[in-house]
C-alpha positions as CSV (number, residue, x, y, z in Angstrom):
1,M,-5.5,150.1,-210.5
2,E,-1.1,151.4,-210.0
3,N,-0.4,153.6,-207.3
4,S,-0.1,156.7,-209.9
5,G,-1.4,159.0,-207.8
6,D,-4.6,162.0,-207.8
7,D,-3.3,163.6,-210.9
8,Q,-3.6,160.7,-212.9
9,L,-7.1,159.6,-211.9
10,N,-8.2,163.2,-212.5
11,D,-6.9,162.9,-215.9
12,D,-10.2,161.2,-217.2
13,Y,-12.8,163.2,-214.7
14,N,-13.6,166.6,-216.0
15,G,-17.5,166.5,-215.8
16,D,-19.8,169.4,-216.5
17,T,-22.6,171.0,-214.0
18,A,-25.4,172.7,-214.9
19,E,-28.7,174.2,-213.4
20,N,-31.3,172.1,-212.2
21,G,-34.9,172.9,-213.8
22,Y,-37.8,171.0,-212.7
23,Q,-40.3,170.7,-215.4
24,A,-43.7,169.6,-214.3
25,I,-45.1,166.4,-216.6
26,E,-48.0,167.3,-218.1
27,V,-51.4,165.3,-216.9
28,D,-54.8,165.3,-218.2
29,A,-57.7,166.3,-216.6
30,D,-58.1,162.7,-214.3
31,G,-54.6,163.2,-213.6
32,V,-52.7,160.7,-215.7
33,I,-50.2,160.8,-218.4
34,S,-50.8,159.0,-221.8
35,D,-49.4,156.1,-222.7
36,D,-47.7,157.5,-225.9
37,D,-45.8,159.6,-223.4
38,L,-44.7,157.7,-221.0
39,N,-42.9,154.7,-223.1
40,D,-45.0,151.8,-221.1
41,T,-44.5,153.7,-217.7
42,E,-47.7,154.9,-215.3
43,S,-47.6,158.4,-214.0
44,I,-50.1,159.1,-211.6
45,E,-50.3,162.5,-209.7
46,E,-51.3,162.6,-206.2
47,K,-51.1,165.4,-203.5
48,A,-49.2,163.6,-200.0
49,S,-51.5,163.3,-197.0
50,G,-50.4,162.7,-193.2
51,P,-51.3,163.6,-189.5
52,S,-50.1,167.1,-189.8
53,D,-51.6,170.1,-191.5
54,D,-48.5,171.9,-191.6
55,E,-48.6,173.1,-195.6
56,E,-44.8,173.7,-195.4
57,V,-44.2,170.1,-196.5
58,Q,-45.8,168.7,-199.5
59,A,-45.0,166.5,-202.2
60,I,-46.2,164.9,-205.6
61,S,-45.8,161.5,-206.1
62,R,-45.5,159.9,-209.8
63,C,-45.5,156.2,-210.0
64,Y,-43.4,154.2,-212.9
65,R,-43.7,150.7,-213.6
66,R,-41.3,149.0,-215.8
67,H,-40.0,146.3,-213.7
68,Q,-41.0,142.5,-213.4
69,G,-40.9,142.1,-209.6
70,S,-39.2,143.8,-206.9
71,I,-36.6,146.8,-207.4
72,F,-33.8,146.7,-205.2
73,S,-32.2,150.0,-205.9
74,V,-32.5,153.6,-206.9
75,A,-30.0,156.2,-207.5
76,I,-30.8,159.7,-208.5
77,D,-28.1,161.9,-210.7
78,P,-26.0,164.3,-208.6
79,I,-25.6,167.1,-211.0
80,N,-29.1,167.7,-212.8
81,G,-31.3,165.4,-210.5
82,D,-33.2,164.7,-213.6
83,L,-31.9,161.2,-214.4
84,A,-32.6,158.1,-212.1
85,L,-31.3,154.6,-212.2
86,T,-33.3,151.3,-211.1
87,G,-32.2,147.9,-210.4
88,G,-34.6,145.0,-210.4
89,E,-35.6,141.3,-209.6
90,D,-36.1,140.8,-213.4
91,D,-32.1,140.7,-213.9
92,I,-32.2,144.3,-215.5
93,G,-31.5,148.0,-214.9
94,C,-33.3,150.9,-216.1
95,L,-31.9,154.6,-217.1
96,W,-35.1,156.8,-216.7
97,S,-35.5,160.3,-217.5
98,L,-38.0,162.1,-214.4
99,Q,-38.9,164.8,-216.3
100,S,-40.3,162.7,-219.5
101,G,-41.1,159.4,-217.2
102,N,-39.1,157.6,-219.9
103,V,-36.9,154.6,-219.8
104,I,-33.6,156.1,-221.9
105,L,-31.9,153.0,-221.6
106,E,-32.5,149.1,-220.7
107,C,-29.2,147.8,-219.2
108,N,-29.0,144.1,-219.6
109,G,-26.7,141.2,-219.8
110,Y,-27.1,140.4,-215.9
111,K,-27.3,136.8,-214.9
112,D,-29.1,137.7,-211.5
113,S,-31.3,140.4,-210.0
114,V,-29.8,143.8,-209.8
115,T,-29.1,145.3,-206.5
116,C,-27.0,148.2,-206.7
117,A,-26.7,151.1,-209.0
118,S,-25.1,154.4,-208.9
119,F,-24.0,157.5,-210.5
120,S,-20.3,158.6,-210.4
121,A,-20.0,162.1,-208.4
122,N,-20.0,164.1,-211.7
123,S,-22.9,161.8,-213.4
124,K,-20.4,161.3,-216.5
125,Y,-20.3,157.7,-215.7
126,F,-23.3,155.1,-213.9
127,A,-22.6,151.3,-212.6
128,M,-24.9,148.7,-211.9
129,A,-24.2,145.7,-210.3
130,D,-26.3,142.0,-209.4
131,M,-26.1,139.6,-206.8
132,S,-24.1,137.1,-209.2
133,G,-21.1,139.5,-209.1
134,I,-21.5,141.0,-212.8
135,I,-20.7,144.9,-212.6
136,K,-21.4,147.1,-215.8
137,V,-20.7,150.5,-216.1
138,W,-22.1,153.1,-219.2
139,E,-21.1,156.4,-220.6
140,L,-23.8,158.8,-219.8
141,E,-23.4,161.0,-222.6
142,T,-22.9,158.2,-225.1
143,K,-25.4,155.7,-223.1
144,Q,-22.6,152.9,-224.0
145,E,-21.2,150.1,-222.0
146,I,-17.5,150.9,-221.5
147,F,-16.5,148.5,-218.8
148,A,-17.8,145.1,-217.3
149,A,-16.1,142.7,-215.1
150,E,-17.2,139.8,-212.8
151,C,-16.2,138.5,-209.5
152,T,-17.8,136.6,-206.6
153,D,-21.0,137.8,-205.2
154,I,-21.6,141.7,-205.1
155,E,-23.1,143.3,-202.1
156,W,-22.4,147.0,-202.3
157,I,-21.0,149.4,-205.0
158,E,-19.6,153.0,-204.3
159,W,-18.0,155.6,-206.3
160,H,-15.1,157.6,-205.8
161,V,-15.9,161.2,-204.0
162,N,-13.9,163.1,-206.9
163,Y,-12.5,160.5,-209.4
164,P,-13.7,157.8,-212.0
165,V,-12.9,155.0,-209.2
166,L,-15.7,152.2,-208.7
167,L,-15.3,150.0,-205.2
168,A,-17.0,147.1,-204.4
169,G,-17.3,144.7,-201.6
170,T,-18.1,141.1,-202.3
171,V,-19.7,137.9,-200.0
172,D,-16.1,136.6,-199.9
173,G,-14.9,139.9,-197.6
174,N,-13.0,141.2,-200.4
175,T,-13.2,144.8,-201.8
176,W,-12.5,145.7,-205.0
177,M,-11.2,148.9,-206.8
178,W,-11.3,150.0,-210.6
179,Q,-10.2,152.8,-212.6
180,I,-12.8,153.8,-215.0
181,P,-12.9,153.7,-217.8
182,T,-9.3,151.5,-218.0
183,G,-10.5,148.8,-216.0
184,I,-7.0,149.3,-213.8
185,C,-8.1,147.0,-210.9
186,K,-6.7,146.5,-207.3
187,M,-8.2,144.2,-204.9
188,H,-7.9,144.1,-200.7
189,Q,-8.3,140.7,-199.3
190,G,-10.8,140.4,-196.8
191,H,-10.3,138.5,-193.4
192,G,-12.7,135.5,-194.3
193,S,-16.2,137.7,-193.1
194,K,-18.6,138.9,-195.9
195,S,-18.1,142.7,-196.8
196,T,-21.5,143.9,-196.1
197,C,-21.2,148.2,-196.8
198,G,-18.9,150.5,-197.6
199,K,-18.1,154.4,-197.8
200,V,-15.3,156.6,-199.4
201,L,-13.9,159.4,-197.0
202,L,-14.4,162.7,-197.8
203,D,-10.7,163.4,-198.1
204,G,-10.6,160.3,-201.0
205,N,-7.7,158.5,-199.1
206,R,-9.8,156.3,-197.0
207,A,-12.5,154.2,-196.9
208,C,-14.8,152.5,-194.1
209,I,-15.7,149.1,-194.6
210,G,-18.4,147.1,-192.5
211,Y,-18.4,143.4,-192.2
212,E,-20.7,140.8,-191.3
213,D,-18.8,139.5,-188.1
214,G,-19.1,143.1,-186.6
215,S,-16.1,144.4,-187.6
216,I,-15.1,147.9,-189.4
217,K,-12.0,148.5,-191.1
218,L,-10.6,151.6,-192.7
219,L,-8.7,151.0,-195.7
220,D,-5.9,153.3,-197.3
221,L,-7.3,153.6,-200.8
222,R,-4.0,154.3,-202.3
223,T,-2.3,150.9,-201.1
224,L,-5.5,149.0,-200.2
225,S,-3.9,148.1,-196.9
226,T,-5.7,148.1,-193.4
227,L,-5.1,151.3,-191.6
228,N,-7.5,149.8,-188.5
229,H,-9.3,147.0,-187.8
230,I,-12.4,147.5,-185.1
231,S,-12.9,144.2,-183.9
232,G,-13.8,142.0,-180.7
233,N,-15.7,143.6,-178.1
234,I,-14.9,147.2,-179.7
235,G,-16.9,146.4,-182.4
236,H,-20.6,145.5,-183.1
237,S,-21.5,141.6,-181.9
238,D,-23.4,141.1,-185.3
239,A,-23.2,142.4,-189.0
240,V,-22.9,145.7,-190.0
241,T,-25.7,147.2,-191.9
242,S,-24.5,150.7,-193.0
243,V,-22.0,153.2,-192.6
244,D,-21.8,156.9,-193.2
245,I,-19.3,160.2,-193.0
246,Y,-19.8,163.1,-191.2
247,S,-19.0,166.3,-193.2
248,D,-16.3,167.2,-191.4
249,G,-14.7,164.1,-192.9
250,I,-13.7,162.8,-189.2
251,L,-16.5,161.3,-187.6
252,I,-18.0,158.1,-188.7
253,A,-20.9,156.3,-188.1
254,T,-22.2,152.7,-188.6
255,S,-25.3,150.7,-187.9
256,S,-25.8,147.0,-187.0
257,L,-27.7,143.9,-186.6
258,D,-27.2,144.1,-183.0
259,G,-29.2,147.1,-182.4
260,S,-26.5,149.6,-182.1
261,I,-25.0,152.0,-183.3
262,K,-21.1,153.8,-183.4
263,I,-19.0,156.9,-183.6
264,I,-15.6,156.0,-185.0
265,N,-12.7,158.9,-184.7
266,S,-11.6,158.4,-188.4
267,T,-8.4,159.8,-187.6
268,N,-7.3,157.1,-185.0
269,G,-9.9,154.5,-185.6
270,R,-10.9,154.7,-182.2
271,V,-14.8,154.2,-181.0
272,I,-15.9,157.7,-179.2
273,A,-19.6,156.5,-178.5
274,T,-22.0,153.4,-178.7
275,H,-25.5,153.9,-178.4
276,I,-28.5,151.4,-178.0
277,A,-31.1,152.6,-180.8
278,S,-33.6,150.0,-181.0
279,W,-36.5,149.5,-178.4
280,L,-38.5,146.2,-178.4
281,D,-42.3,146.5,-177.4
282,D,-44.0,143.9,-175.3
283,A,-45.6,142.7,-178.3
284,S,-42.2,141.1,-179.5
285,T,-41.6,137.2,-179.4
286,E,-38.5,135.3,-178.7
287,S,-38.3,134.2,-182.4
288,N,-38.3,137.7,-184.3
289,T,-36.3,139.8,-181.5
290,E,-32.9,139.3,-183.3
291,T,-34.6,140.5,-186.7
292,E,-36.7,143.5,-185.2
293,K,-33.9,145.3,-183.3
294,S,-31.6,145.4,-186.3
295,I,-30.7,149.3,-187.1
296,E,-31.1,149.3,-191.3
297,A,-29.4,152.5,-191.7
298,V,-27.8,155.5,-190.0
299,S,-27.0,158.9,-191.3
300,F,-25.2,161.9,-190.4
301,S,-27.5,165.1,-191.4
302,K,-25.5,167.8,-194.0
303,Q,-26.6,170.9,-192.0
304,Q,-27.0,170.1,-188.2
305,A,-24.8,168.4,-185.7
306,M,-27.1,165.5,-185.5
307,A,-27.1,161.9,-186.7
308,A,-30.4,159.6,-187.1
309,S,-30.8,155.7,-187.2
310,G,-33.7,153.6,-188.2
311,S,-34.4,149.9,-187.3
312,L,-37.0,147.6,-188.3
313,S,-38.8,148.1,-185.0
314,G,-39.6,151.4,-186.2
315,D,-37.6,153.4,-183.8
316,L,-36.6,156.5,-185.1
317,V,-33.9,158.1,-183.3
318,I,-32.1,161.4,-183.4
319,W,-28.7,162.1,-181.8
320,D,-27.1,165.5,-180.8
321,L,-23.3,165.2,-182.0
322,P,-21.5,167.4,-179.6
323,T,-23.3,166.0,-176.4
324,Q,-23.8,162.5,-177.8
325,R,-26.9,162.5,-176.0
326,L,-30.6,161.4,-177.0
327,R,-32.6,164.2,-179.0
328,H,-35.6,162.5,-180.3
329,H,-37.2,158.8,-180.0
330,C,-40.1,158.6,-182.8
331,K,-41.9,155.8,-184.0
332,H,-42.7,154.8,-187.4
333,Q,-45.5,152.3,-187.4
334,G,-44.4,149.0,-189.4
335,G,-40.9,149.2,-189.1
336,I,-37.6,151.0,-190.6
337,S,-36.0,149.6,-193.7
338,K,-34.2,153.2,-195.2
339,L,-33.6,156.6,-193.7
340,L,-32.4,159.9,-195.4
341,W,-31.9,163.3,-194.5
342,N,-32.9,166.2,-196.8
343,P,-29.4,168.1,-198.0
344,I,-30.5,171.6,-197.4
345,K,-33.4,171.2,-194.8
346,P,-33.6,169.6,-191.1
347,Y,-35.7,167.2,-192.6
348,L,-35.8,163.0,-192.2
349,Y,-37.5,160.9,-194.5
350,T,-37.8,156.9,-193.3
351,G,-39.0,154.5,-195.8
352,G,-41.1,151.8,-194.2
353,L,-41.7,147.8,-194.3
354,N,-45.7,148.7,-194.6
355,G,-44.9,150.8,-197.7
356,N,-45.1,154.2,-196.4
357,I,-42.6,157.6,-196.2
358,L,-43.0,159.7,-193.3
359,V,-41.4,163.1,-193.3
360,W,-39.8,164.1,-189.8
361,N,-39.0,167.4,-188.5
362,A,-35.4,166.4,-187.1
363,L,-35.4,170.1,-184.6
364,S,-38.9,169.1,-183.3
365,G,-38.9,165.3,-183.8
366,E,-42.7,165.7,-185.2
367,C,-43.6,163.8,-188.1
368,H,-45.2,166.3,-190.8
369,K,-46.6,163.7,-193.5
370,V,-47.4,160.4,-194.5
371,W,-46.7,159.5,-198.0
372,H,-48.9,156.6,-199.1
373,G,-48.4,155.0,-202.4
374,H,-46.7,152.0,-202.4
375,Y,-48.6,148.8,-201.4
376,N,-45.2,146.9,-200.1
377,E,-42.0,147.2,-198.2
378,I,-39.5,150.3,-199.5
379,L,-36.2,148.9,-200.5
380,D,-34.6,152.2,-201.1
381,L,-34.4,155.5,-201.2
382,A,-32.6,158.8,-202.8
383,I,-32.8,162.3,-203.1
384,S,-31.5,165.2,-205.2
385,R,-28.6,167.5,-203.6
386,D,-30.7,170.3,-204.0
387,G,-33.4,168.6,-202.1
388,E,-36.0,169.2,-204.4
389,R,-36.2,165.4,-205.2
390,L,-36.9,162.0,-203.7
391,I,-37.2,158.4,-205.4
392,S,-38.3,155.5,-203.7
393,C,-38.7,151.6,-205.2
394,S,-40.5,148.8,-203.3
395,S,-41.3,145.3,-203.6
396,D,-44.1,146.6,-204.9
397,G,-42.0,146.6,-208.3
398,T,-42.8,150.7,-208.9
399,M,-40.4,153.6,-208.4
400,R,-41.8,156.9,-207.0
401,L,-41.0,160.6,-207.6
402,Y,-41.7,163.1,-204.9
403,S,-41.6,166.7,-205.7
404,L,-40.7,168.5,-202.5
405,Q,-41.4,171.8,-201.4
406,H,-40.1,172.9,-198.0
């Protein structure tokens, strides 16, 4: 991509917004939608149940089935919240209507499992990538494929926060950046370690990249040069698993296989706090200790000055940002694979290795609900920007939609 500045990138970025209107799917007396209405998709209505009698947190779950094998990635469109993406083990991606349950578009042409799926910030485009390194972009309005590229094995993709620019990190450590739909490309060459995760900062000028060797980089997106490289004793001692950006645009949180999270000041690249966020129980053995202590996700609340992390050992840890002190230590039985904040309310959702989704009140640390339905591990979660819909996917080959009422 040429150094033409934000104005040039903005020329192609004029998305329309629309109000979100959720329409309940019509069901028969048994709570099941007919096959004709579902376009080969199953949908089952069920009331979520859990350990709490608090009726403030309720959900209706509907199950959608189309893929053969695991579903690795889900995304929900950020404008209306009525469309979803799934990427599966069967080498295909799907664009779904959450209102009808229909598959609008089946996205083919991949050589391996589709592990990444994402909408652009204005929902004008959506992208999917597979493990072999094939990445494709479609225009949502026309449902036409408008861009395709191939590189080494892709680990993650991320859209720019403002413009139609797509980033991807690869197994050889490189970070790619394409302008869509022109395909103008730039690449930051890595330092020999796999690029495991990445996030564009809110200023749109920088990105934070995590690596398998535990190091973290801040990149200048205009030049794709390295601004800061946090490594060695300052960085993590094992692979970085996730990264998130606080709403002030300054703080960065990273998590790692080493069982810790780090809080970083993006203005100077300094690590201001390192927290141990995973504790093994007495039943853990030496053979599974390294795996179980892994922090799979870290995320900032958009409403409160808090951060949370989830580990394979089942530790949900909530930190107070102003004091950097532990606020709550909760336990998700079976281990945590994914974690999300509600963007409007102080609720957290953890997806488990046992297939359950737990709803937590971050202020009290109490678990309000346990949502059953998936019979195998949760592989991804996504939530609408109004906090009214959550979707999940699992290695059981299904996607579930939860209509949230807080």
